[in-house]
N, C-alpha and C positions, 0 to 999 in steps of 0.2 A: 498562432501555431508556429512553433520553431521546428524546422527540419534540418537535421544534422547530416553532413556527409561523412558517413562512417569510414570511408577509406582514408580520410584526412584526420579523423578523430583519434587522438592518441589514448592509450590505456594508461590512465593516471594511477599512480600508486596511492591508495587510500589508507592513510595511517589509522588503524583501529586499536583500541585497547584490547587486552586479553579477553575481558568479559564480552566486549562487542564481537570479537572473533568467535567466541563460544556461542553467542546468540545466533550469529549467522550460520554456524555449523548445525545448530539445533533446528533452525528454520528449514535448512536444506534437507536434513534427515526427515523432518516431519512432512513437508509439502512435496518434496521431490522424490526422495528415496522410498518413503512409505506411501506417497501419493495420497495423503490425507487432505480433507477438504476445508477444514476450518481450525482456527486456534488463536490464542492471544499471546502477544509479546508484552511482558511487564518489565518496564525499566523506569527508574525515577526521573523526574524532571531534571533536565540538564545533563543527563547521562548519554545523550546521543541516539535517541530512538530513531529519529528520521534518518540519520546517517547509516545506522545499523540496518534498518529496514530497506532503505533504497539500495544499499550495497548488495543485499540478498536478492532483491527483486530484479535488479539490472543484470547481475551475473547469472542468476539461476532461472529466472522466469521470462524476462524479456528476451533473453538469448534463445529461449526455446519456443518463442512464438506467442507467449502470453501477453495480453494487453493488461496494463495496470490501470485500474479505476480507483484513484486515491480520493477519498471523500473527507472534506473538512468542513468546519462550520464558521471559520474566520478567515478573512482575506490574508492575514499575516501567515497563517499556517499553509495556505495555498502557495504563496510566493516562496516560502522556506522549502517546501517539498519539491516544487518545480526546480528550484536552484540546485538541489542535490541531484535530481535526475539529469539535469543539464551538465553539471560539472563532472559527474562520474559515468557519463554515457559509455565511455570506452571500455568499461568493465564487461559490457555485453560481448565484446570481441574475444574474451578469454575462453569462453565455452563455445562460441560461435564466430570464428574468424571471418565467415562469409556473410555476416549480417549486413544488410544494406539499408533497410528503413529504420529510422529512429526519429519519431516526431513527438513533440510535447505540446499538448493543448491545455490551456487553463480556462475553466468555465466558471464565471461568477458575475455578479453585478459590476465588478470593476475590470473584468477581462472579457472574453468572448461570451456571447450567449450560446446556448445549446444549439440553436438553429444555425449558427455561424460556424460551428466546429466541424472538423473533418475527422475521419477515422485516423487515430493516432496510437502509437505504441504506448504512450503515457497520457492519461487524462486526469488532470488534477482539478477537482470541481467542488463547488460549494453544494451542500445538500439541497438548499432552496432552489438553485438553478436547475438541477437535474430532476428533482422530484416533480416539478410542475411541467416538465418537457419530455416525458417519457418516450414519445414517438421519435423525437430527434435523438434521444439517448440510445434507443434501439438501433437507429440508423448508423451511429458511429461505434457501436460495440464491435470488438474483435471476435474471432471465432472461439478463442479461449480467453477467459477473463479472471484476473485475481483482484477482488475488491479489498481495498485497505481502508479501514475506518480509523482515522486519526482521533485520538481521545475516545476510546471505544465505549466509554459509559454512555455516550450519546446514542448508542444503538437502541437504548430503551425507547427513543422517540419514534412515533409512528412513521414519520417521514423516512427515517433510515431503514426501518424494517420493510417498508413499502418498496424502496428502491432495491434493497438486497434481494427481496422475493422476486421482483420484476426481472432483475438481471439473471437470477438463477433459473427462472422459467424460460427466458429468452435464449440463454446459452447453457447447455448441459455441462460444459467443461468450465465450471465456475468455482473458484476457491475464495475463502474469506479469511482475512487476517485483521485482527484488532490490535491497536497499539494503545497502551495505557500506563499511567504511573500509579493508578489507584483502582485495582480490580475489586477491592472490598468496598461495598456500598454501605449505606446508612444502616441497613439491617441484613440479616442473613438471607432472607427471602430474595431481596434484590440482588445480592451477590450470587446466589445460585441461579437466578434468572439470567444474569449477565453471562455467567459461564456456560449455561445451557445454549445461549445464542451462538456460542463459539465451540460447540461440540464438546463442552465440559473439558476443554484442553488448554492448559497454560503451557505453551511450547517452551518458553524460557522465562525465568524470573530472576531479577536481581534487586536486592533491597539497598536503600540508601546507606544503612549502617554497614553492610558488607563492603560496599564500594568505598566508603570512607576508610574503613579498616585496611583495605588493600592499598 
């Protein structure tokens, strides 16, 4: 677990492309202004989903007392997300200059075990590690939680659904954000099922062809 001294943490300017700024604005409108509970962010591989999502989460959610539970299935994705939360931590001071606590915990076979983790503002975890340690997961949950599923198509797996359901029952103030480059599955039924898991809402979508054209 890394604990940052927020008084000494500077607000770093995060350069975002116009489409990333638009995505952040849409996420804020959906989850903050309208107080919706779930939705999907669709952006192509290489377009900066992690940077876009973490910018929104740090500035709008962590600053307002939400804990981020970021779930991934590969160690590389865990390190990548944790790095974004670390580098851009200062963004939380834009909306909440008095924020004091900002801790990041990584839970996986190559990081902390769930039993070793402490309550943190950001928990980046492998699905395998938290699914089999729900008692410790409940122990480290914040009062308000936003669950982020990196590569949202994995939400089909029973382990993901189990964890999402568990957290939702443990904390009433739970939101769910899925990140994906491929919301359309092999058949229409699977596509509809995936959307249904996220409240039938695509918060923002950008296609590779549109981004290339711009």
